[in-house]
N, C-alpha and C positions, 0 to 999 in steps of 0.2 A: 533292147529292141525298142525302136521308136514307135510312137503312135501313128497309125495310118492317117493320111491327109484328110480323108472323108470324115473321120471321127473328130479331128480337130475342127473342121468346118462346122460340124453339128454342135460341138461344145461352144464355139464362139457365137453361133447363131441363137441357140436356145437358152443358154446360161443357167436357167433353173429347171426343175422337174416340170414337164408339160402335163403331168397328171394331177399333182397336188400343189405345185408352185413353191416347193421348198428348195432351199439352197443345200447342196450336198454337204454332208458332215462325215466325220471319220467312221461313224457307225452306220450311216445311210448314204453311201456314195452314189453319185450320178453315173448312169451307164447309158450307152447308146443302144437304142432298141430299133430293130428293123420292122417297119410297119408291115410290109409284105415279107413273110419269112424267107430266110436264106435257103432253106431246104427246098422250097417250091420255086423260088425266083432267084437262082444263083447269079443271074446277069445284073440284078439290082443290088447286089451285096455292097458295092462300093459307091452307090449313088446317094449323096447326101439328102436328096429330096425324099428318099425312101426311109430315112432315119429320123428319130426323135430322141430327145434326152429325157430319161426317166430316173427317179430315185430307185434304189434297190427294192423297196417295198412295193411301189407301183409296178415295177418291172415284173417281179415275181407274181403279183396278183393278176396282171394282164396275161401272162403266159398261162397261168392256171385257168383263167376264164376262157381263153381261146383254145385251150386243149393242146398247146405246144409244150415241149419239154422246158422246164425252168432252166435258167443258166446253170451250167455245170459247176463252176467254181464261184466261191464268194469273192468279192472284190478285194478283201484284205488278205486273201491267201496268196502266197508267193508261188510263182510257177518258174521252173527252170527253162532253159532254152528249148527243151523238147516238149513243153506244155504239160509236164508232170508236176504235181504239187510238191513243193519243197517242205521238208519237215521243219517245224519250228524248233529252235535250239532246246527248249524244255522237253519237247516230245522226243527228240533225238537222245537226250541224256537218259530219259526214262527207258527208252527202248534198249539202249546199250546196257544199262544196269540190269534190266530184266534178262537180256541175253547172257550176261556174265553170271547171273544167279543160276540160270538154267544149265550153263556149262559146268558150274561147280556141283550141282546136283547130279549130273550125269557121271562125273568123276568118282563120286562116292560109291 
């Protein structure tokens, strides 16, 4: 899935976090924040003038301060095409081992 055009515009315009001035890193990625929230102003969702670029720390802090829900997923989590979180390979292996162990216990 490609990035929406308005997000690309905001990333090109702002470049660094508008809250603290940091450049995005692997552990603190830059995200697009809607100044007027999407839930109250759906018509402004794709307007680049209603968006700003914030690092994950500033974004979460701002959402808490404003009383809006914090972003649902962390930027490093992978989502499938339906927006559900994908399991990391390690987690999947652990889950499968646990399920196999439980099946063995039930057979006894």
